TIKERO-390251 format. One record per residue (C-alpha): residue number from 1; residue in three letters; chain; z, y negated, x negated. Coordinates in Angstrom, 1 decimal, decimal comma. Layout:
<recs>
n  res  chain  zz  yy  xx
NUM  ala  A  Z  Y  X;
...
</recs>
This chain:
<recs>
n  res  chain  zz  yy  xx
1  met  A  111,0  -78,8  -134,0;
2  phe  A  108,7  -77,2  -131,4;
3  gln  A  105,5  -79,1  -132,3;
4  gly  A  104,6  -77,4  -135,6;
5  arg  A  105,7  -76,6  -139,1;
6  tyr  A  107,2  -79,5  -141,2;
7  lys  A  105,2  -80,4  -144,3;
8  ala  A  105,8  -82,0  -147,6;
9  lys  A  103,6  -84,9  -148,8;
10  val  A  103,1  -86,1  -152,4;
11  val  A  103,7  -89,8  -152,5;
12  asp  A  102,4  -92,3  -155,0;
13  glu  A  105,2  -94,1  -156,8;
14  asp  A  103,5  -97,5  -156,1;
15  pro  A  106,0  -99,5  -153,9;
16  ala  A  103,4  -100,2  -151,2;
17  tyr  A  102,9  -96,5  -150,5;
18  phe  A  106,6  -95,6  -150,8;
19  arg  A  107,4  -98,4  -148,3;
20  thr  A  104,9  -97,1  -145,8;
21  val  A  106,3  -93,6  -146,0;
22  gly  A  109,9  -94,9  -145,7;
23  leu  A  109,0  -96,9  -142,6;
24  tyr  A  107,1  -94,1  -141,1;
25  ile  A  110,1  -91,8  -141,3;
26  leu  A  112,6  -94,4  -140,1;
27  leu  A  110,4  -95,5  -137,2;
28  asn  A  109,2  -92,1  -136,0;
29  pro  A  111,7  -92,0  -133,1;
30  val  A  110,4  -95,5  -132,1;
31  asp  A  106,8  -94,4  -132,2;
32  ala  A  107,6  -91,3  -130,2;
33  gly  A  109,4  -93,4  -127,5;
34  leu  A  112,7  -91,7  -128,1;
35  val  A  114,5  -95,0  -128,8;
36  asp  A  114,1  -98,6  -127,7;
37  leu  A  114,5  -101,2  -130,5;
38  gln  A  115,0  -103,9  -127,9;
39  lys  A  118,2  -102,2  -126,9;
40  asp  A  119,3  -101,5  -130,5;
41  glu  A  119,1  -97,7  -129,8;
42  leu  A  117,9  -97,0  -133,4;
43  asp  A  121,3  -98,0  -134,7;
44  arg  A  122,8  -95,2  -132,6;
45  tyr  A  120,1  -92,5  -133,0;
46  pro  A  121,9  -89,6  -134,6;
47  trp  A  118,9  -87,9  -136,2;
48  ser  A  118,0  -90,7  -138,6;
49  ser  A  119,3  -92,1  -141,9;
50  tyr  A  118,8  -95,7  -140,7;
51  gln  A  122,4  -96,3  -139,8;
52  ala  A  123,6  -94,9  -143,1;
53  gln  A  121,0  -96,9  -145,0;
54  arg  A  122,4  -100,1  -143,4;
55  ser  A  126,0  -99,1  -144,4;
56  ala  A  127,8  -99,9  -147,6;
57  pro  A  127,3  -97,3  -150,4;
58  ser  A  130,8  -96,1  -149,9;
59  lys  A  130,1  -95,1  -146,3;
60  arg  A  126,9  -93,1  -147,1;
61  pro  A  126,5  -89,5  -147,9;
62  asp  A  126,4  -88,8  -151,7;
63  trp  A  122,9  -87,5  -151,5;
64  leu  A  121,4  -90,6  -149,8;
65  val  A  119,9  -93,0  -152,3;
66  ala  A  118,8  -96,3  -150,7;
67  gly  A  118,0  -98,4  -153,7;
68  arg  A  114,4  -97,3  -154,2;
69  leu  A  113,5  -97,9  -150,5;
70  phe  A  115,1  -101,3  -150,6;
71  ser  A  113,2  -102,2  -153,8;
72  ser  A  109,9  -101,2  -152,2;
73  phe  A  110,6  -103,8  -149,5;
74  gly  A  111,2  -106,4  -152,2;
75  ile  A  115,0  -106,3  -151,8;
76  gly  A  116,6  -106,5  -155,2;
77  ala  A  120,2  -105,7  -154,5;
78  asp  A  122,0  -103,2  -152,3;
79  ser  A  124,4  -105,9  -151,0;
80  val  A  125,4  -107,2  -147,6;
81  val  A  122,5  -109,7  -147,7;
82  gly  A  120,1  -107,1  -149,0;
83  arg  A  121,0  -104,6  -146,2;
84  arg  A  120,6  -107,3  -143,6;
85  ala  A  117,2  -108,1  -145,0;
86  phe  A  116,3  -104,4  -144,8;
87  ala  A  117,5  -104,2  -141,2;
88  ala  A  115,5  -107,3  -140,2;
89  tyr  A  112,4  -105,9  -141,9;
90  val  A  112,7  -102,5  -140,1;
91  gln  A  113,4  -104,3  -136,8;
92  glu  A  110,4  -106,6  -137,1;
93  arg  A  107,9  -103,8  -138,0;
94  gly  A  109,4  -101,5  -135,4;
95  leu  A  109,0  -104,0  -132,6;
96  ser  A  105,4  -104,5  -133,6;
97  leu  A  104,9  -100,7  -133,4;
98  gln  A  106,8  -100,4  -130,1;
99  leu  A  105,0  -103,2  -128,4;
100  lys  A  101,6  -102,1  -129,7;
101  lys  A  101,1  -105,3  -131,7;
102  leu  A  100,1  -103,8  -135,1;
103  ser  A  96,9  -105,1  -136,5;
104  lys  A  93,9  -102,7  -136,7;
105  glu  A  94,5  -102,3  -140,5;
106  glu  A  98,2  -101,7  -140,0;
107  ala  A  97,6  -99,1  -137,2;
108  gly  A  95,1  -97,3  -139,4;
109  ala  A  97,5  -97,1  -142,3;
110  trp  A  100,2  -95,8  -140,0;
111  arg  A  98,1  -93,1  -138,5;
112  lys  A  97,0  -91,9  -142,0;
113  met  A  100,7  -90,8  -142,4;
114  glu  A  100,1  -88,2  -139,7;
115  arg  A  97,6  -86,2  -141,7;
116  gly  A  96,8  -85,2  -145,2;
117  trp  A  98,9  -83,8  -148,0;
118  val  A  98,9  -86,8  -150,4;
119  his  A  99,6  -90,5  -149,8;
120  gly  A  98,4  -92,9  -152,4;
121  gly  A  95,5  -94,6  -154,1;
122  ala  A  92,2  -93,1  -155,1;
123  glu  A  93,2  -92,5  -158,7;
124  phe  A  96,5  -91,0  -157,7;
125  arg  A  94,6  -88,6  -155,3;
126  lys  A  92,2  -87,6  -158,1;
127  ala  A  95,1  -86,9  -160,4;
128  met  A  96,8  -84,7  -157,8;
129  ile  A  93,6  -82,7  -157,2;
130  ala  A  93,2  -82,2  -161,0;
131  phe  A  96,8  -81,1  -161,2;
132  leu  A  96,3  -78,4  -158,5;
133  glu  A  93,2  -77,2  -160,3;
134  glu  A  94,9  -77,0  -163,6;
135  glu  A  97,8  -75,1  -162,1;
136  gly  A  95,5  -72,7  -160,4;
137  ala  A  96,9  -73,8  -157,1;
138  ala  A  93,6  -74,0  -155,4;
139  asn  A  93,7  -70,3  -154,6;
140  arg  A  97,3  -70,6  -153,3;
141  ala  A  97,0  -73,8  -151,3;
142  glu  A  97,6  -73,1  -147,6;
143  ala  A  96,9  -76,6  -146,2;
144  gly  A  93,3  -77,0  -145,0;
145  asp  A  93,1  -80,6  -146,3;
146  gln  A  94,2  -79,5  -149,8;
147  lys  A  91,4  -76,9  -149,9;
148  arg  A  88,9  -79,5  -148,6;
149  asp  A  89,8  -82,0  -151,2;
150  ile  A  89,6  -79,5  -154,0;
151  gly  A  86,3  -78,1  -152,6;
152  glu  A  84,8  -81,6  -152,5;
153  ala  A  85,9  -82,3  -156,0;
154  ala  A  84,2  -79,2  -157,2;
155  ala  A  81,1  -79,9  -155,1;
156  arg  A  80,8  -83,4  -156,7;
157  gln  A  80,8  -81,7  -160,2;
158  ala  A  78,2  -79,2  -159,0;
159  leu  A  76,0  -81,9  -157,5;
160  asp  A  75,8  -83,7  -160,9;
161  lys  A  74,5  -80,4  -162,5;
162  gly  A  72,2  -79,8  -159,5;
163  leu  A  70,6  -83,2  -159,9;
164  ala  A  69,9  -82,5  -163,5;
165  val  A  67,8  -79,5  -162,4;
166  phe  A  65,5  -82,0  -160,7;
167  glu  A  65,9  -84,6  -163,4;
168  leu  A  67,3  -87,0  -160,9;
169  lys  A  70,2  -89,5  -161,0;
170  lys  A  72,5  -90,2  -158,2;
171  ser  A  71,1  -93,7  -157,8;
172  ala  A  67,7  -92,2  -157,0;
173  leu  A  69,0  -90,4  -153,9;
174  arg  A  69,0  -93,6  -151,9;
175  asp  A  65,2  -94,1  -152,5;
176  leu  A  64,2  -90,5  -151,6;
177  lys  A  63,3  -89,7  -148,0;
178  lys  A  66,1  -88,2  -146,0;
179  gly  A  64,2  -84,9  -145,6;
180  asp  A  63,0  -84,7  -149,2;
181  pro  A  62,7  -81,0  -150,3;
182  arg  A  65,0  -81,7  -153,3;
183  lys  A  67,7  -83,1  -151,0;
184  leu  A  67,3  -80,2  -148,6;
185  leu  A  67,6  -77,6  -151,3;
186  leu  A  70,7  -79,4  -152,8;
187  ala  A  72,4  -79,7  -149,4;
188  gly  A  71,8  -76,1  -148,5;
189  trp  A  73,1  -75,0  -151,9;
190  leu  A  76,3  -77,1  -151,6;
191  arg  A  76,9  -75,9  -148,1;
192  ser  A  76,4  -72,3  -149,1;
193  his  A  78,8  -72,3  -152,0;
194  phe  A  81,5  -75,0  -151,3;
195  pro  A  83,8  -75,7  -148,4;
196  val  A  82,2  -79,1  -147,6;
197  ser  A  81,1  -80,5  -144,2;
198  thr  A  77,7  -81,5  -143,1;
199  lys  A  78,9  -85,1  -142,9;
200  trp  A  80,0  -84,9  -146,6;
201  cys  A  76,6  -83,6  -147,7;
202  ala  A  74,8  -86,2  -145,6;
203  glu  A  76,8  -89,0  -147,2;
204  ala  A  76,6  -87,6  -150,7;
205  leu  A  72,9  -87,1  -150,6;
206  his  A  72,0  -90,0  -148,4;
207  met  A  70,4  -87,8  -145,7;
208  gly  A  71,2  -89,9  -142,7;
209  his  A  72,6  -87,9  -139,7;
210  pro  A  74,5  -84,7  -140,5;
211  ser  A  72,1  -82,7  -138,3;
212  thr  A  69,6  -82,9  -141,2;
213  asn  A  71,8  -80,2  -142,8;
214  thr  A  70,6  -77,6  -140,3;
215  arg  A  67,1  -78,0  -141,8;
216  ala  A  68,7  -77,9  -145,3;
217  trp  A  70,4  -74,6  -144,6;
218  asn  A  67,2  -72,9  -143,5;
219  phe  A  65,2  -74,5  -146,3;
220  tyr  A  67,7  -73,1  -148,9;
221  gln  A  67,9  -69,6  -147,4;
222  glu  A  64,1  -69,2  -147,4;
223  pro  A  62,5  -71,9  -149,5;
224  pro  A  58,7  -72,2  -149,9;
225  arg  A  57,5  -70,2  -152,9;
226  cys  A  57,0  -73,4  -155,0;
227  trp  A  60,7  -74,2  -154,6;
228  glu  A  62,1  -70,7  -155,3;
229  pro  A  62,4  -71,3  -159,1;
230  tyr  A  64,6  -74,3  -158,4;
231  lys  A  66,8  -72,3  -156,1;
232  lys  A  67,2  -69,7  -159,0;
233  lys  A  68,3  -72,5  -161,3;
234  leu  A  70,9  -73,7  -158,8;
235  leu  A  72,2  -70,2  -158,5;
236  arg  A  72,6  -70,0  -162,3;
237  ile  A  74,8  -73,1  -162,1;
238  met  A  77,1  -71,2  -159,7;
239  gln  A  77,5  -68,4  -162,3;
240  leu  A  79,1  -71,1  -164,5;
241  phe  A  81,4  -72,2  -161,8;
242  gly  A  82,5  -68,6  -161,2;
</recs>
């Protein structure tokens, strides 16, 4: 309540992602140290749906639907046996979390839930970014990570057009020197017109350490005379982007 504003996250319908989100919500008080699973305190925690999820359908609020969460755990029926299996699963994962026994991969997946605006696979993420762009939501998006994702998607499209100016393919970037003038000009251009980080540019253009982008910025702002025509071509591409 006092830490910051709540947020909504778009979740992939794939059961694996839905299960991760469900566990994250149920086990948040465990992760925060508010309850001790070894003392069965989650059963009595009043600010969670866990107790209701474990109860028979007749004892749950009308708005609480447990079936989809159960099925994401591989539990086929909302029965006594199914609810016991659900409780055992939550207990086992919760104890691993409480006792700091999550694997490195599990811990990484758990922490991903604490940031971002979308939770799902790469294709699902692309689809959500495309949806925002189609709806014109890019200009209305308040979350910084939404703007970043949309900006990076646009920068990738622009990079393809920018490479055409130099008659280069993406695969050729690996073979060029990290400080190649074409890379410097492209990196400075992307940083000037899109909300992308120096790290993103360094990785996209195979420039090594992000600090190379400082040179790129200066090179783009005042390129040698022989490179000015290429800068003008890149600027014409921006006119098409709007």
